[in-house]
N, C-alpha and C positions, 0 to 999 in steps of 0.2 A: 504494500500500500504506500503510495507516494504522498508526501505532504507538500503543500505549497510553500514557496520560499517566504511568502508574507506571514504565514502562520508561525513558521519556525523563527523568523526574525522577531516577531512580536513576543513570542514566548521567551526568547533570549533576552529581550529588553526588560520584560517583567522580572526574570530571574536576576538580571543585573541590578534592577531597582531594589529587589528583595535583599540582595547582598549589601548594597549601599545603605539601605535603611537599617539593617541589622547592625552593621559596623558603626553607624552614627549613633544608634541607640546605646550600644555598649560604651562608646566613647563618652557620651553625655552622662551615662550612669556612673562611670568611673570618676568623673569630675563633679558628681552630685548635682547635676542640672536635671532634676527629675521631670520638670515640665516638658522639656525637649525630649527626654527619654520616652515619655508617654506618647508624645506626638509622633515620633518615629516608629514606635511600636504599633500604634494604631494604623499608620500608613502601611506598615509591613503586613498587618492583618487584612487591610483592604485590598492589597495586591493579590491575595490568594483567590478570591472569587473572580477577579478580573482574569487571572490565568485560566481558571476553570471555564469561563465563558469563551475565551479565545480557543481553548482546546476543543470544547464541544462544537463551536462553530466550524472549526477546521475539520473536525471529524465528520460533521454533517456534509460539508462541501466535498470532501474526498469520497465519502460513501455515495453521494449523489453523482459524482463523476464516474464512479465505478460501474453504475448501472447502465 
C-alpha cells in the first residue's frame, strides 16, 4: 500500500512538533517556569488527535485509490 508524499510529510511535521514541544516543556520544567510547561504540554497533547486525523484521512485516500 502506497502512501502519498503529502500525508507522510504532514505526519513528519507533526512528529517534529511533538519532539519540539516535549523538549520545550522539559526545559521550562527544569527552570521552574510551570506556566510555559503546561502550555507546551497541552500543545503536545493537541498534536496527537491532529496526527490521528491526518493518518485516517490518508488511509481513506489510499484505500479509495486502491479500488
